[in-house]
Backbone of each chain as ProteinMPNN parsed JSONL, in Angstrom:
{"seq_chain_A": "AQSVTQLDSHVSVSEGTPVLLRCNYSSSYSPSLFWYVQHPNKGLQLLLKYTSAATLVKGINGFEAEFKKSETSFHLTKPSAHMSDAAEYFCVVRRGGGGKLIFGQGTELSVKP", "coords_chain_A": {"N_chain_A": [[22.235, 23.552, -90.421], [21.383, 22.579, -87.117], [19.628, 24.47, -84.613], [18.474, 26.145, -81.653], [16.364, 28.721, -80.388], [15.665, 30.42, -77.552], [13.177, 32.501, -76.591], [12.846, 34.146, -74.416], [14.79, 35.256, -71.743], [14.169, 35.355, -69.138], [11.332, 34.567, -67.235], [8.562, 35.478, -65.328], [6.041, 34.409, -63.179], [2.948, 34.206, -61.366], [2.096, 32.034, -58.677], [-0.064, 29.391, -59.507], [-0.915, 30.47, -61.894], [-0.858, 30.341, -65.559], [1.977, 28.939, -67.35], [4.253, 29.852, -69.889], [6.828, 29.093, -71.908], [8.944, 30.037, -74.441], [10.145, 28.7, -77.498], [11.947, 28.579, -80.468], [12.962, 26.701, -83.3], [15.571, 25.68, -85.543], [16.041, 23.721, -88.297], [17.142, 21.506, -90.792], [15.731, 19.284, -91.409], [13.25, 16.975, -90.157], [13.186, 17.473, -86.788], [14.455, 16.188, -83.621], [13.251, 17.156, -80.575], [13.59, 18.586, -77.325], [12.765, 19.373, -73.924], [14.537, 20.398, -71.123], [14.972, 20.615, -67.575], [16.591, 22.496, -65.038], [17.319, 22.526, -61.806], [18.628, 24.512, -59.098], [21.919, 23.585, -58.265], [21.481, 20.98, -58.991], [21.317, 18.146, -61.244], [20.629, 18.262, -64.806], [17.338, 17.554, -65.908], [15.227, 15.561, -67.863], [12.294, 16.844, -69.219], [10.381, 16.48, -71.279], [9.977, 15.03, -74.601], [10.056, 15.329, -78.166], [9.701, 13.299, -80.921], [8.844, 13.041, -83.598], [6.406, 11.755, -83.435], [3.326, 12.096, -81.955], [2.219, 15.487, -82.134], [1.595, 17.02, -79.934], [3.056, 16.914, -76.929], [3.261, 15.323, -73.868], [4.693, 15.824, -70.673], [6.6, 15.382, -67.642], [5.394, 16.364, -64.354], [3.178, 17.9, -65.121], [3.781, 19.459, -67.342], [3.655, 20.354, -70.834], [4.271, 20.327, -74.38], [3.985, 21.705, -77.656], [4.625, 20.752, -80.904], [5.061, 22.721, -83.665], [5.298, 22.764, -86.89], [4.886, 24.605, -88.971], [5.344, 27.01, -87.761], [7.823, 26.697, -86.78], [8.18, 26.135, -84.032], [8.351, 25.194, -80.549], [6.973, 25.404, -78.011], [6.841, 25.476, -74.434], [4.462, 24.638, -72.005], [2.362, 25.045, -69.072], [-0.515, 24.543, -67.198], [-0.907, 25.592, -64.602], [1.168, 27.184, -62.452], [3.561, 26.067, -60.044], [5.264, 26.624, -56.95], [7.521, 25.023, -56.833], [8.274, 24.817, -59.443], [10.052, 26.742, -60.136], [12.992, 27.352, -61.772], [15.712, 26.731, -64.125], [15.106, 26.457, -67.558], [15.656, 24.56, -70.453], [15.525, 24.497, -73.928], [16.061, 22.087, -76.391], [17.706, 20.687, -79.204], [18.292, 17.727, -81.045], [21.104, 16.712, -82.829], [21.038, 15.287, -85.902], [21.343, 11.71, -86.371], [22.859, 10.925, -84.275], [23.916, 11.307, -80.803], [24.328, 13.962, -80.066], [23.436, 16.849, -78.363], [22.018, 20.048, -78.841], [21.849, 22.891, -77.07], [19.58, 25.507, -76.09], [19.805, 28.937, -74.911], [18.609, 29.067, -72.474], [15.881, 29.633, -70.17], [15.016, 31.375, -67.384], [12.765, 30.589, -64.95], [10.703, 32.206, -62.706], [8.642, 31.933, -59.861], [6.135, 33.533, -58.232], [4.729, 33.905, -54.957]], "CA_chain_A": [[22.637, 23.219, -89.057], [20.295, 22.727, -86.151], [19.799, 25.388, -83.503], [17.246, 26.553, -80.982], [16.377, 30.06, -79.811], [14.678, 30.629, -76.496], [12.841, 33.893, -76.835], [12.857, 34.902, -73.168], [15.822, 34.811, -70.823], [13.578, 35.264, -67.802], [9.875, 34.651, -67.169], [8.072, 35.501, -63.957], [4.602, 34.191, -63.085], [2.425, 33.99, -60.017], [1.671, 30.665, -58.412], [-1.426, 29.11, -59.931], [-1.188, 31.022, -63.231], [-0.214, 29.527, -66.604], [3.375, 29.132, -67.725], [4.571, 29.722, -71.305], [8.233, 29.319, -72.215], [8.93, 29.98, -75.898], [11.336, 28.16, -78.168], [11.921, 28.366, -81.903], [14.064, 25.847, -83.722], [16.003, 25.72, -86.926], [16.534, 22.396, -88.662], [16.953, 21.235, -92.216], [14.841, 18.142, -91.537], [12.41, 16.798, -88.983], [14.105, 17.412, -85.65], [14.077, 15.68, -82.308], [13.291, 18.31, -79.691], [13.475, 18.25, -75.918], [12.861, 20.379, -72.874], [15.186, 19.963, -69.889], [14.882, 21.547, -66.456], [17.772, 22.465, -64.177], [17.153, 23.173, -60.513], [19.935, 24.905, -58.552], [22.785, 22.546, -57.69], [21.035, 19.641, -59.373], [21.559, 17.817, -62.64], [19.565, 18.474, -65.785], [16.343, 16.493, -65.933], [14.376, 15.608, -69.042], [10.866, 17.097, -68.99], [9.618, 15.838, -72.349], [10.688, 14.964, -75.869], [9.309, 15.154, -79.403], [10.5, 12.545, -81.891], [8.034, 12.884, -84.812], [5.146, 11.039, -83.212], [2.28, 13.09, -81.724], [2.76, 16.845, -82.075], [1.414, 17.506, -78.564], [3.833, 16.012, -76.093], [3.066, 15.522, -72.428], [5.87, 15.474, -69.906], [6.423, 15.201, -66.207], [5.0, 17.533, -63.545], [2.113, 18.679, -65.742], [4.242, 20.236, -68.49], [3.474, 19.83, -72.172], [4.792, 21.176, -75.448], [3.387, 21.413, -78.953], [5.501, 20.93, -82.058], [4.371, 23.384, -84.771], [6.257, 22.841, -87.976], [4.669, 25.814, -89.762], [5.89, 28.131, -87.006], [9.112, 26.211, -86.254], [8.167, 26.411, -82.593], [8.178, 24.071, -79.615], [6.775, 26.121, -76.746], [6.548, 24.684, -73.236], [3.362, 25.226, -71.237], [1.811, 24.359, -67.91], [-1.729, 25.318, -66.88], [-0.895, 26.231, -63.29], [2.525, 27.127, -61.918], [3.789, 25.744, -58.635], [6.536, 27.206, -56.486], [8.624, 24.105, -57.128], [8.635, 24.903, -60.868], [11.099, 27.746, -60.312], [14.213, 26.67, -62.223], [16.152, 27.113, -65.463], [14.557, 25.531, -68.546], [16.411, 24.567, -71.701], [15.007, 23.872, -75.136], [17.21, 21.355, -76.933], [17.507, 19.929, -80.445], [19.316, 16.706, -81.214], [21.688, 16.802, -84.158], [21.127, 14.092, -86.716], [21.025, 10.431, -85.76], [23.712, 10.688, -83.113], [23.377, 11.757, -79.532], [24.726, 15.313, -79.701], [22.368, 17.78, -78.042], [22.293, 21.472, -78.987], [21.018, 23.561, -76.07], [19.316, 26.929, -76.144], [20.457, 29.743, -73.878], [17.933, 28.876, -71.202], [14.905, 30.584, -69.65], [14.857, 31.245, -65.938], [11.371, 30.758, -64.519], [10.459, 32.577, -61.31], [7.244, 31.772, -59.463], [5.85, 34.375, -57.071], [3.608, 33.38, -54.16]], "C_chain_A": [[21.464, 23.44, -88.114], [20.652, 23.754, -85.093], [18.444, 25.643, -82.865], [17.447, 27.948, -80.409], [15.282, 30.149, -78.767], [14.429, 32.129, -76.423], [12.857, 34.756, -75.583], [13.963, 34.38, -72.266], [15.268, 34.642, -69.408], [12.064, 35.44, -67.914], [9.46, 34.591, -65.703], [6.556, 35.356, -63.962], [4.218, 34.088, -61.616], [1.989, 32.546, -59.87], [0.217, 30.482, -58.807], [-1.783, 29.662, -61.304], [-0.441, 30.205, -64.285], [1.235, 29.934, -66.866], [3.514, 28.944, -69.234], [6.045, 30.066, -71.484], [8.401, 29.051, -73.708], [10.26, 29.509, -76.466], [11.065, 28.043, -79.657], [13.135, 27.538, -82.301], [14.387, 26.09, -85.18], [16.603, 24.36, -87.257], [16.227, 22.145, -90.119], [16.057, 20.019, -92.447], [14.094, 17.973, -90.22], [13.275, 16.587, -87.748], [13.559, 16.548, -84.516], [14.293, 16.823, -81.328], [12.997, 17.881, -78.263], [13.345, 19.529, -75.089], [13.493, 19.719, -71.645], [14.986, 21.042, -68.823], [16.118, 21.377, -65.578], [17.481, 23.248, -62.906], [18.529, 23.485, -59.95], [20.66, 23.734, -57.909], [22.291, 21.132, -57.965], [21.306, 19.413, -60.853], [20.371, 18.165, -63.525], [18.627, 17.268, -65.807], [15.469, 16.655, -67.166], [12.92, 15.803, -68.647], [10.012, 16.349, -70.003], [10.44, 15.848, -73.624], [9.713, 14.769, -77.019], [10.213, 14.426, -80.389], [9.649, 12.116, -83.074], [6.827, 11.98, -84.65], [4.049, 12.114, -83.041], [2.887, 14.476, -81.575], [2.575, 17.478, -80.707], [2.042, 16.472, -77.639], [3.594, 16.335, -74.626], [4.295, 15.039, -71.685], [5.552, 15.295, -68.438], [5.959, 16.501, -65.563], [3.991, 18.45, -64.232], [2.53, 19.542, -66.917], [3.871, 19.548, -69.798], [4.017, 20.819, -73.184], [4.16, 20.748, -76.757], [4.378, 21.735, -80.059], [4.675, 21.536, -83.187], [5.373, 23.615, -85.887], [6.136, 24.151, -88.747], [5.266, 27.04, -89.079], [7.309, 27.837, -86.491], [9.231, 26.498, -84.763], [7.935, 25.137, -81.798], [8.064, 24.678, -78.222], [6.362, 25.183, -75.626], [5.455, 25.389, -72.429], [3.02, 24.373, -70.033], [0.619, 25.175, -67.446], [-1.62, 26.127, -65.588], [0.488, 26.069, -62.658], [2.532, 26.81, -60.427], [5.134, 26.317, -58.243], [7.723, 26.332, -56.864], [9.037, 24.109, -58.598], [9.736, 25.924, -61.124], [12.43, 27.067, -60.598], [14.632, 27.279, -63.558], [15.657, 26.039, -66.431], [15.307, 25.694, -69.866], [15.64, 23.84, -72.793], [16.211, 23.295, -75.887], [16.816, 20.668, -78.225], [18.634, 18.912, -80.552], [19.794, 16.73, -82.645], [21.743, 15.43, -84.806], [20.769, 12.819, -85.976], [21.853, 10.132, -84.544], [23.126, 11.292, -81.863], [23.609, 13.21, -79.211], [23.524, 16.212, -79.513], [22.855, 19.21, -78.201], [21.321, 22.214, -78.083], [20.769, 25.014, -76.449], [19.987, 27.622, -74.972], [19.805, 29.589, -72.512], [16.948, 29.994, -70.886], [14.772, 30.336, -68.157], [13.412, 31.542, -65.57], [11.333, 31.083, -63.035], [8.976, 32.436, -61.029], [7.023, 32.54, -58.169], [4.678, 33.802, -56.291], [2.328, 34.17, -54.397]], "O_chain_A": [[20.666, 24.361, -88.289], [21.815, 23.899, -84.717], [17.401, 25.386, -83.465], [18.548, 28.314, -79.997], [14.104, 29.972, -79.075], [15.351, 32.919, -76.221], [12.88, 35.983, -75.684], [14.06, 33.172, -72.048], [15.814, 33.897, -68.594], [11.58, 36.342, -68.596], [9.948, 33.758, -64.939], [5.862, 36.09, -64.665], [5.069, 33.907, -60.745], [1.562, 31.915, -60.837], [-0.633, 31.311, -58.484], [-2.853, 29.352, -61.829], [0.491, 29.468, -63.962], [1.65, 31.071, -66.645], [2.965, 27.998, -69.798], [6.458, 31.199, -71.237], [8.048, 27.976, -74.193], [11.335, 29.866, -75.984], [10.056, 27.466, -80.062], [14.205, 27.663, -81.706], [13.583, 26.631, -85.94], [17.537, 23.899, -86.601], [15.169, 22.531, -90.617], [15.665, 19.757, -93.584], [14.291, 18.746, -89.282], [14.022, 15.611, -87.678], [12.372, 16.227, -84.464], [15.383, 17.391, -81.255], [12.25, 16.932, -78.026], [13.763, 20.61, -75.505], [13.066, 18.657, -71.19], [14.848, 22.225, -69.135], [16.624, 20.27, -65.397], [17.405, 24.477, -62.924], [19.5, 22.804, -60.28], [20.087, 22.99, -57.113], [22.646, 20.196, -57.25], [21.501, 20.359, -61.616], [19.25, 18.338, -63.045], [19.064, 16.119, -65.734], [15.022, 17.76, -67.477], [12.372, 15.04, -67.851], [9.047, 15.673, -69.643], [11.443, 16.552, -73.738], [8.676, 14.125, -76.866], [11.333, 14.858, -80.665], [9.717, 10.966, -83.508], [6.283, 11.491, -85.64], [3.88, 12.957, -83.923], [3.944, 14.631, -80.963], [3.323, 18.387, -80.347], [1.615, 15.319, -77.579], [3.712, 17.485, -74.203], [4.869, 13.998, -72.005], [4.405, 15.086, -68.045], [6.103, 17.585, -66.13], [3.954, 19.648, -63.954], [1.708, 20.293, -67.443], [3.784, 18.322, -69.866], [4.2, 21.999, -72.884], [3.838, 19.575, -76.949], [4.901, 22.846, -80.14], [3.693, 20.935, -83.624], [6.188, 24.537, -85.836], [7.142, 24.745, -89.134], [5.648, 28.001, -89.746], [7.911, 28.681, -85.827], [10.237, 27.029, -84.293], [7.401, 24.148, -82.3], [8.935, 24.493, -77.372], [5.628, 24.219, -75.843], [5.524, 26.597, -72.202], [3.325, 23.182, -69.965], [0.73, 26.393, -67.312], [-2.177, 27.221, -65.49], [0.921, 24.955, -62.367], [1.651, 27.218, -59.67], [6.028, 26.48, -59.075], [8.801, 26.837, -57.177], [10.031, 23.482, -58.965], [10.296, 25.964, -62.22], [12.938, 26.304, -59.777], [14.003, 28.212, -64.059], [15.777, 24.847, -66.152], [15.556, 26.807, -70.329], [15.168, 22.718, -72.604], [17.251, 23.944, -75.999], [15.717, 20.125, -78.333], [19.779, 19.193, -80.197], [18.988, 16.765, -83.574], [22.415, 14.524, -84.314], [19.967, 12.853, -85.044], [21.573, 9.164, -83.836], [21.979, 11.737, -81.854], [23.137, 13.68, -78.176], [22.683, 16.325, -80.406], [23.952, 19.556, -77.763], [20.11, 22.173, -78.301], [21.622, 25.67, -77.047], [20.648, 26.989, -74.149], [20.402, 29.95, -71.497], [17.145, 31.145, -71.276], [14.454, 29.229, -67.724], [12.902, 32.627, -65.85], [11.86, 30.338, -62.21], [8.145, 32.782, -61.869], [7.635, 32.244, -57.143], [3.737, 33.273, -56.882], [1.293, 33.861, -53.806]]}, "seq_chain_B": "EAGVAQSPRYKIIEKRQSVAFWCNPISGHATLYWYQQILGQGPKLLIQFQNNGVVDDSQLPKDRFSAERLKGVDSTLKIQPAKLEDSAVYLCASSFHQGRPPDEQFFGPGTRLTVL", "coords_chain_B": {"N_chain_B": [[18.197, 2.886, -58.613], [21.438, 4.078, -59.081], [22.479, 7.389, -59.928], [24.272, 9.435, -62.321], [27.513, 10.005, -61.266], [29.644, 12.595, -60.11], [32.782, 14.098, -59.41], [35.249, 16.477, -58.218], [32.609, 18.375, -56.552], [32.946, 21.083, -56.468], [35.566, 23.325, -57.444], [38.351, 25.353, -57.077], [40.867, 27.087, -58.662], [44.085, 28.509, -59.556], [44.861, 30.449, -62.479], [46.611, 28.836, -65.139], [47.13, 26.602, -63.665], [46.579, 23.017, -63.275], [43.766, 20.806, -63.607], [41.48, 18.188, -62.783], [38.585, 16.316, -63.536], [36.176, 13.926, -62.52], [34.041, 11.294, -63.626], [31.454, 8.998, -63.106], [29.448, 6.958, -64.862], [25.974, 5.913, -65.206], [25.423, 2.544, -64.377], [26.123, 0.218, -66.909], [25.667, 1.915, -68.999], [26.647, 2.759, -72.193], [27.387, 5.025, -73.566], [28.982, 8.109, -73.039], [29.099, 11.496, -72.093], [30.686, 14.686, -72.021], [29.975, 17.931, -71.011], [30.287, 21.492, -71.245], [29.217, 24.169, -69.327], [28.883, 27.435, -69.4], [28.345, 30.261, -67.336], [25.113, 31.521, -67.594], [24.627, 30.472, -70.072], [23.589, 27.771, -72.275], [24.405, 24.269, -71.887], [27.316, 22.983, -73.596], [28.46, 20.551, -75.794], [31.463, 18.869, -75.184], [32.898, 16.455, -75.554], [32.207, 13.144, -76.691], [31.883, 9.807, -75.835], [31.749, 6.442, -76.97], [31.503, 3.539, -75.458], [34.877, 2.93, -74.967], [35.789, 4.511, -76.978], [36.229, 7.535, -78.875], [33.589, 9.451, -80.098], [32.798, 12.008, -80.857], [34.646, 14.836, -80.74], [34.776, 17.39, -81.552], [34.366, 19.918, -80.477], [36.134, 20.178, -78.461], [38.723, 21.868, -76.868], [41.663, 21.061, -77.81], [44.25, 21.751, -77.277], [44.468, 22.221, -74.62], [42.617, 20.778, -73.201], [41.819, 17.457, -72.252], [40.51, 14.136, -72.416], [39.588, 10.954, -71.148], [38.524, 7.535, -71.278], [39.224, 4.914, -70.287], [38.558, 2.182, -69.648], [36.081, 1.991, -70.59], [34.152, 2.68, -68.772], [34.149, 4.615, -66.184], [35.184, 8.086, -66.456], [37.639, 10.652, -67.104], [38.143, 14.106, -67.208], [40.437, 16.507, -68.154], [42.093, 19.633, -67.615], [44.712, 21.533, -68.742], [47.079, 23.92, -69.322], [44.892, 25.762, -67.107], [42.659, 28.418, -68.056], [41.255, 31.69, -67.486], [38.794, 31.836, -68.799], [37.87, 29.276, -68.686], [36.317, 28.914, -66.527], [33.434, 27.493, -65.378], [30.573, 25.261, -65.304], [31.058, 21.838, -65.368], [29.552, 19.268, -66.91], [28.632, 15.894, -66.758], [27.215, 13.289, -68.654], [25.263, 10.35, -69.348], [24.175, 7.684, -71.5], [22.229, 4.803, -72.464], [22.764, 3.574, -74.939], [23.929, 4.338, -78.252], [22.074, 4.092, -80.254], [19.524, 4.131, -82.843], [16.525, 5.663, -82.378], [18.852, 7.607, -80.374], [19.253, 6.918, -76.862], [17.737, 8.489, -73.96], [19.619, 11.016, -72.33], [21.2, 11.028, -69.216], [21.982, 13.227, -66.667], [24.709, 14.211, -64.571], [25.347, 15.97, -61.405], [27.247, 17.899, -61.87], [30.426, 19.686, -61.967], [31.573, 22.543, -60.516], [33.772, 24.835, -61.687], [36.065, 27.29, -60.804], [38.256, 29.626, -62.016], [40.884, 31.558, -61.025]], "CA_chain_B": [[19.348, 2.929, -59.53], [22.274, 5.241, -58.836], [22.6, 8.281, -61.061], [25.62, 9.77, -62.754], [28.277, 10.601, -60.166], [30.747, 13.446, -60.504], [33.56, 14.708, -58.323], [34.602, 17.081, -57.072], [31.471, 19.223, -56.894], [33.46, 22.446, -56.62], [37.016, 23.406, -57.523], [38.88, 26.688, -57.324], [42.293, 27.011, -58.981], [44.683, 29.683, -60.185], [45.105, 30.234, -63.916], [47.812, 28.08, -65.508], [47.187, 25.327, -62.954], [45.897, 21.882, -63.882], [42.625, 20.304, -62.833], [40.867, 16.991, -63.361], [37.232, 15.996, -63.084], [35.888, 12.497, -62.659], [32.635, 10.961, -63.842], [31.069, 7.588, -63.141], [28.112, 6.939, -65.456], [25.037, 4.898, -64.737], [25.918, 1.214, -64.709], [25.611, -0.343, -68.146], [25.54, 2.928, -70.058], [27.802, 2.682, -73.077], [27.742, 6.341, -74.107], [29.292, 9.098, -72.007], [29.267, 12.834, -72.653], [31.128, 15.806, -71.184], [29.49, 19.229, -71.465], [30.726, 22.69, -70.543], [28.137, 25.149, -69.209], [29.33, 28.738, -68.919], [27.268, 30.976, -66.662], [24.198, 32.239, -68.467], [24.501, 29.803, -71.363], [23.244, 26.364, -72.235], [25.566, 23.376, -71.982], [27.907, 22.737, -74.909], [29.154, 19.26, -75.786], [32.905, 18.875, -75.398], [33.356, 15.176, -76.077], [31.287, 12.025, -76.552], [32.494, 8.48, -75.922], [30.948, 5.237, -77.096], [32.428, 2.63, -74.747], [36.102, 3.674, -74.699], [36.179, 5.222, -78.182], [35.713, 8.894, -79.042], [32.645, 9.601, -81.204], [32.77, 13.405, -81.283], [35.409, 15.758, -79.885], [34.979, 18.545, -82.416], [34.313, 21.161, -79.719], [37.091, 20.09, -77.348], [39.975, 22.618, -77.116], [42.624, 19.97, -77.599], [45.54, 22.235, -76.817], [44.518, 22.284, -73.161], [41.661, 19.835, -72.636], [41.929, 16.053, -72.654], [39.565, 13.273, -71.713], [39.797, 9.539, -71.414], [37.564, 6.579, -70.714], [40.093, 3.794, -70.633], [37.935, 0.863, -69.535], [34.706, 2.085, -71.053], [33.209, 2.911, -67.674], [34.276, 5.99, -65.731], [35.923, 8.97, -67.351], [38.309, 11.808, -66.525], [38.355, 15.277, -68.061], [41.537, 17.29, -67.598], [42.428, 20.918, -68.209], [46.103, 21.851, -68.421], [46.823, 24.734, -68.14], [43.571, 26.407, -67.096], [42.532, 29.841, -68.337], [40.117, 32.318, -66.804], [37.551, 31.547, -69.52], [37.443, 27.904, -68.429], [35.38, 28.922, -65.4], [32.167, 26.962, -65.89], [30.159, 23.977, -64.726], [31.349, 20.733, -66.279], [28.516, 18.269, -66.729], [28.804, 14.577, -67.361], [25.946, 12.618, -68.914], [25.424, 9.027, -69.948], [22.982, 7.066, -72.064], [22.405, 3.358, -72.564], [23.491, 3.28, -76.171], [23.839, 5.384, -79.259], [21.342, 3.51, -81.37], [18.625, 5.046, -83.545], [17.093, 6.921, -81.901], [19.669, 7.464, -79.166], [18.525, 6.94, -75.616], [17.772, 9.683, -73.124], [20.84, 11.279, -71.597], [21.033, 11.317, -67.8], [23.044, 14.151, -66.303], [25.197, 14.32, -63.206], [25.139, 17.287, -60.793], [28.221, 18.854, -62.378], [31.54, 20.222, -61.186], [31.702, 23.987, -60.751], [35.176, 25.239, -61.696], [36.376, 28.718, -60.797], [39.674, 29.882, -62.296], [41.197, 32.913, -60.559]], "C_chain_B": [[20.133, 4.198, -59.278], [22.38, 6.059, -60.105], [24.042, 8.451, -61.468], [26.333, 10.491, -61.61], [29.42, 11.432, -60.722], [31.474, 13.939, -59.264], [34.76, 15.424, -58.91], [33.38, 17.89, -57.49], [31.904, 20.655, -57.148], [34.985, 22.395, -56.647], [37.404, 24.836, -57.842], [40.38, 26.548, -57.548], [42.757, 28.348, -59.524], [44.861, 29.382, -61.671], [46.493, 29.627, -64.095], [47.99, 26.808, -64.686], [46.444, 24.253, -63.729], [44.754, 21.441, -62.984], [42.056, 19.093, -63.559], [39.512, 16.753, -62.72], [36.969, 14.524, -63.381], [34.389, 12.274, -62.81], [32.455, 9.456, -63.836], [29.65, 7.504, -63.677], [27.217, 5.894, -64.794], [25.511, 3.524, -65.239], [25.272, 0.687, -65.989], [25.459, 0.643, -69.28], [26.811, 2.973, -70.89], [28.292, 4.058, -73.53], [27.901, 7.349, -72.974], [29.619, 10.424, -72.679], [29.846, 13.774, -71.58], [30.634, 17.106, -71.832], [30.14, 20.331, -70.625], [29.561, 23.688, -70.517], [28.689, 26.415, -68.574], [28.129, 29.486, -68.361], [26.41, 31.759, -67.655], [24.008, 31.622, -69.841], [24.02, 28.372, -71.176], [24.495, 25.507, -72.327], [26.014, 23.174, -73.422], [28.705, 21.45, -74.835], [30.638, 19.458, -76.05], [33.367, 17.589, -76.075], [32.322, 14.108, -75.779], [32.05, 10.736, -76.767], [31.412, 7.435, -76.173], [31.855, 4.115, -76.609], [33.728, 3.389, -74.498], [36.612, 4.426, -75.93], [35.515, 6.577, -78.287], [34.814, 8.957, -80.283], [32.706, 11.014, -81.766], [33.582, 14.212, -80.289], [35.684, 17.043, -80.641], [35.001, 19.867, -81.653], [35.287, 21.153, -78.54], [38.352, 20.885, -77.692], [41.18, 21.738, -76.814], [44.001, 20.449, -77.168], [45.626, 22.248, -75.295], [43.604, 21.269, -72.479], [41.982, 18.421, -73.152], [40.926, 15.242, -71.842], [39.865, 11.831, -72.08], [38.724, 8.716, -70.724], [38.155, 5.196, -70.998], [39.392, 2.441, -70.607], [36.474, 0.893, -69.952], [33.685, 2.275, -69.952], [33.348, 4.362, -67.238], [35.231, 6.774, -66.625], [36.54, 10.117, -66.567], [38.473, 12.877, -67.58], [39.423, 16.134, -67.401], [41.711, 18.6, -68.357], [43.849, 21.278, -67.762], [46.731, 22.66, -69.542], [45.463, 25.437, -68.235], [43.698, 27.9, -67.408], [41.301, 30.378, -67.617], [38.795, 31.923, -67.458], [37.079, 30.108, -69.365], [36.514, 27.813, -67.221], [33.99, 28.56, -65.91], [31.754, 25.784, -65.012], [30.395, 22.902, -65.778], [30.387, 19.586, -65.941], [28.891, 16.978, -67.431], [27.416, 13.967, -67.547], [26.229, 11.234, -69.486], [24.09, 8.564, -70.522], [23.288, 5.608, -72.344], [23.167, 2.982, -73.822], [23.277, 4.411, -77.139], [23.163, 4.811, -80.5], [20.502, 4.556, -82.066], [17.196, 4.784, -83.089], [17.945, 6.704, -80.655], [18.794, 7.547, -77.925], [18.615, 8.302, -74.951], [19.12, 9.79, -72.428], [20.492, 11.633, -70.158], [22.256, 12.113, -67.338], [23.429, 14.014, -64.837], [25.005, 15.734, -62.685], [26.143, 18.331, -61.256], [29.34, 19.183, -61.403], [31.679, 21.7, -61.53], [33.156, 24.376, -60.604], [35.28, 26.76, -61.722], [37.882, 28.872, -60.988], [39.969, 31.335, -61.956], [42.471, 33.448, -61.213]], "O_chain_B": [[19.559, 5.287, -59.261], [22.374, 5.52, -61.212], [24.923, 7.715, -61.024], [25.819, 11.464, -61.059], [30.084, 11.034, -61.679], [30.872, 14.167, -58.215], [35.249, 15.044, -59.974], [33.147, 18.068, -58.686], [31.296, 21.359, -57.954], [35.614, 21.566, -55.99], [36.859, 25.454, -58.756], [41.083, 25.961, -56.726], [41.955, 29.203, -59.9], [44.995, 28.226, -62.074], [47.411, 29.872, -63.312], [48.89, 26.015, -64.962], [45.765, 24.539, -64.715], [44.765, 21.665, -61.774], [42.137, 18.986, -64.783], [39.324, 16.961, -61.521], [37.47, 13.963, -64.356], [33.577, 12.971, -62.203], [33.209, 8.727, -64.481], [28.721, 7.946, -62.999], [27.65, 5.111, -63.948], [25.942, 3.381, -66.383], [24.051, 0.703, -66.139], [25.154, 0.252, -70.407], [27.905, 3.193, -70.371], [29.47, 4.233, -73.841], [27.067, 7.431, -72.072], [30.318, 10.473, -73.691], [29.53, 13.659, -70.395], [30.842, 17.35, -73.021], [30.491, 20.129, -69.463], [28.99, 24.01, -71.559], [28.931, 26.467, -67.368], [27.017, 29.35, -68.871], [26.918, 32.551, -68.449], [23.309, 32.183, -70.684], [24.039, 27.833, -70.07], [25.534, 25.973, -72.795], [25.202, 23.191, -74.347], [29.524, 21.267, -73.934], [31.028, 20.124, -77.009], [34.126, 17.622, -77.043], [31.644, 14.152, -74.752], [32.774, 10.584, -77.752], [30.301, 7.536, -75.652], [32.847, 3.779, -77.256], [33.68, 4.436, -73.852], [37.738, 4.923, -75.929], [34.379, 6.758, -77.846], [35.223, 8.568, -81.377], [32.671, 11.212, -82.98], [33.236, 14.264, -79.108], [36.693, 17.709, -80.408], [35.591, 20.838, -82.126], [35.247, 22.056, -77.705], [38.99, 20.606, -78.708], [41.652, 21.688, -75.678], [44.832, 19.648, -76.74], [46.721, 22.281, -74.735], [43.8, 20.94, -71.31], [42.358, 18.225, -74.308], [40.55, 15.616, -70.732], [40.335, 11.534, -73.178], [38.112, 9.134, -69.741], [37.655, 4.433, -71.824], [39.631, 1.623, -71.496], [35.723, -0.05, -69.703], [32.491, 2.058, -70.16], [32.742, 5.25, -67.838], [35.973, 6.21, -67.429], [36.042, 10.508, -65.511], [38.887, 12.599, -68.706], [39.322, 16.452, -66.216], [41.508, 18.67, -69.569], [44.148, 21.323, -66.569], [46.906, 22.126, -70.637], [44.956, 25.672, -69.332], [44.691, 28.547, -67.075], [40.427, 29.621, -67.195], [37.797, 31.701, -66.772], [36.007, 29.751, -69.855], [35.982, 26.742, -66.928], [33.44, 29.245, -66.773], [32.48, 25.371, -64.109], [29.983, 23.039, -66.93], [30.414, 19.023, -64.846], [29.4, 16.982, -68.551], [26.546, 14.118, -66.689], [27.301, 10.983, -70.037], [23.023, 8.996, -70.086], [24.449, 5.214, -72.451], [24.097, 2.177, -73.782], [22.52, 5.342, -76.863], [23.611, 5.012, -81.629], [20.741, 5.752, -81.898], [16.678, 3.713, -83.407], [17.767, 5.708, -79.954], [17.73, 8.166, -77.937], [19.435, 9.146, -75.312], [19.691, 8.79, -71.992], [19.598, 12.441, -69.91], [23.399, 11.728, -67.583], [22.591, 13.74, -63.979], [24.553, 16.611, -63.422], [25.923, 19.526, -61.06], [29.221, 18.988, -60.193], [31.879, 22.062, -62.689], [33.722, 24.262, -59.517], [34.662, 27.426, -62.553], [38.678, 28.323, -60.226], [39.372, 32.243, -62.534], [42.881, 34.575, -60.936]]}, "name": "protein", "num_of_chains": 2, "seq": "AQSVTQLDSHVSVSEGTPVLLRCNYSSSYSPSLFWYVQHPNKGLQLLLKYTSAATLVKGINGFEAEFKKSETSFHLTKPSAHMSDAAEYFCVVRRGGGGKLIFGQGTELSVKPEAGVAQSPRYKIIEKRQSVAFWCNPISGHATLYWYQQILGQGPKLLIQFQNNGVVDDSQLPKDRFSAERLKGVDSTLKIQPAKLEDSAVYLCASSFHQGRPPDEQFFGPGTRLTVL"}
């Protein structure tokens, strides 16, 4: 069965410093992996997705993630945090060929001035 | 292009009462999803429709939850009777189709339900 584990429930960084949000996955075959962001009172928005093409995936707003099969990881990074990045981030795996998404518990990112 | 619309945005009810949520997906999207997001957790799929047919309702508590998408467009999720543990945000999402690979899911803003 597929699942994802987000290793930090809360991450706090200073504006202008790098962001690292960690995610490990469990899947019996090559997974499709996603990162979604959820700002307060707004809908979930897709940041980026991995679907077995390039292992380094670039997303919106300067975010990127690297698929590492040997480590079963799909960590989200950004070189320089902005205040507007403060939000909840979800690592997600898609189950099989259908559309069902399995969400992690979420990581709340705080950005200090 | 208009996004996924949901109403109401907030709802407060007493336990054992009934409540209904409405979702209008993006025009032309054949697949519609309802998720439940309990505070502090990631969303969990309740039910998935392809047009007006149910694809997956394995996580839907069928003794109290029901959902329909009669004309293959908008959808209603109902809870009857509500329990305290149903307090959550109910998210609706839609995607163009459920091909291989499935399209990106677009999420609505959600309905926050509080059961007292």
